[in-house]
C-alpha angles and dihedrals in degrees: 000000000000092000093053093047094047092241097117109108117200120202109203116206135148115277138166122235093218093058091047089054093047090051092050092050091047090052093058103028095095095049092046092050093048089055094046093249124138112227112204130175122188107226119231117258115275097263094047090047092056096046120096118222128200116233145093102295092184093058092043089051088052089054091051092048095047097037 
């Protein structure tokens, strides 16, 4: 809805993929454990993990959490 109306504001800033993944896993680790489910994320390769990307990490995190 916000995308279609032009009201979605993106805030680009440097972020690292590895941290984004760790945060996503941490968000769901407790729920997964309580249900007896193993939650596993394959970390990016070393070079990718060190590289900073420019984007809206908060919105990307929302996509990972709602995906």
